MARVEX-194319 format. One record per residue: x, y, z of N, C-alpha, C in turn. Coordinates in steps of 0.2 Angstrom, whole numbers, plus 5000, padded with zeros to 4 digits. Last residue first. Layout:
// residues N
XYZXYZXYZ ...
END
This chain:
// residues 66
504249045046504249005051504948965050 503849215044504249155041504349115047 502249295046503049285048503249205046 501249375034501349325039502049315040 500849475025501149485032501149445037 500649405013501249455014501449475021 499549335015500049295015500849345016 498149405021498649395017499249365018 496949415029497349345031497849335024 496449545026496649525032497149455032 496049565013496649555013496949545020 494549485007494749535011495549525012 494249494989494249454995494649515000 493349604978493849554979493749534986 493149794978493049714976493549664977 492449924986493049864985492949814983 491850064983491650004983492349954983 491550224990492050184987491850104988 490750364983490650294987491150254984 491050524985491050474981491050404985 490950654990490450614990490550554988 492150744989491650734983490950694984 492750705001492450765000491950774994 493150564998492550595005492150655003 494150604990493550554988492950574992 495050674998494750694991494150664990 495350565007495150645009494750675003 496050484999495350465003494950535004 497050554994496650534989495950514992 497750575006497550645002496950614998 498150435009497750485014497350545010 498950414998498350385000497850415004 499950505002499650504995499050474996 500350455014500150525013499750545007 500850335009500350325014500050395014 501950375000501450324998500750335003 502850435010502550475004501850435001 503150325018502750385021502450435015 503850245008503250215012502850275014 504950325006504450305000503850285002 505550335017505350395015504850375009 505950205020505450235025505150295022 506850185010506250145009505650185013 507750275014507450295007506850245007 508250215026507850275026507550295020 508850075022508250085025507850155025 509350085003509450095011508850115015 509249954991509150024994509150035001 509649844985510049864990509949924993 508149744986508649784983509049814987 507049684992507549644989508249684986 506349794996506649775001507149724998 505849844982506249884987506649854992 505049734979505749754975506149794979 504149744990504549704989505249704985 503549874986503849874992504349804993 502849844974503449884973503849884980 502049744978502449734973503149774974 501249804987501549764990502149744984 500649914978501049934983501549874985 499949834970500449864967500949894972 498949784979499449744976500049774973 498449904983498749874988499349814984 497849954971498349984974498749954978 497649814958497449864964498049904967 497849794942498149774949497749834953 
END
């Protein structure tokens, strides 16, 4: 699984659980910071990031319920 797929799966589980909003927001903040730091580290090493798969811009995850 990709990072985003894993993140969406974990986030869905947290939203469906009885976990409070503050702890979910903290978890998301930590994940975003970790991803940012990983990106900075990869950039410093000169590593080229090649993404496989389709664009996620039209993902069903972000669509509003009708």
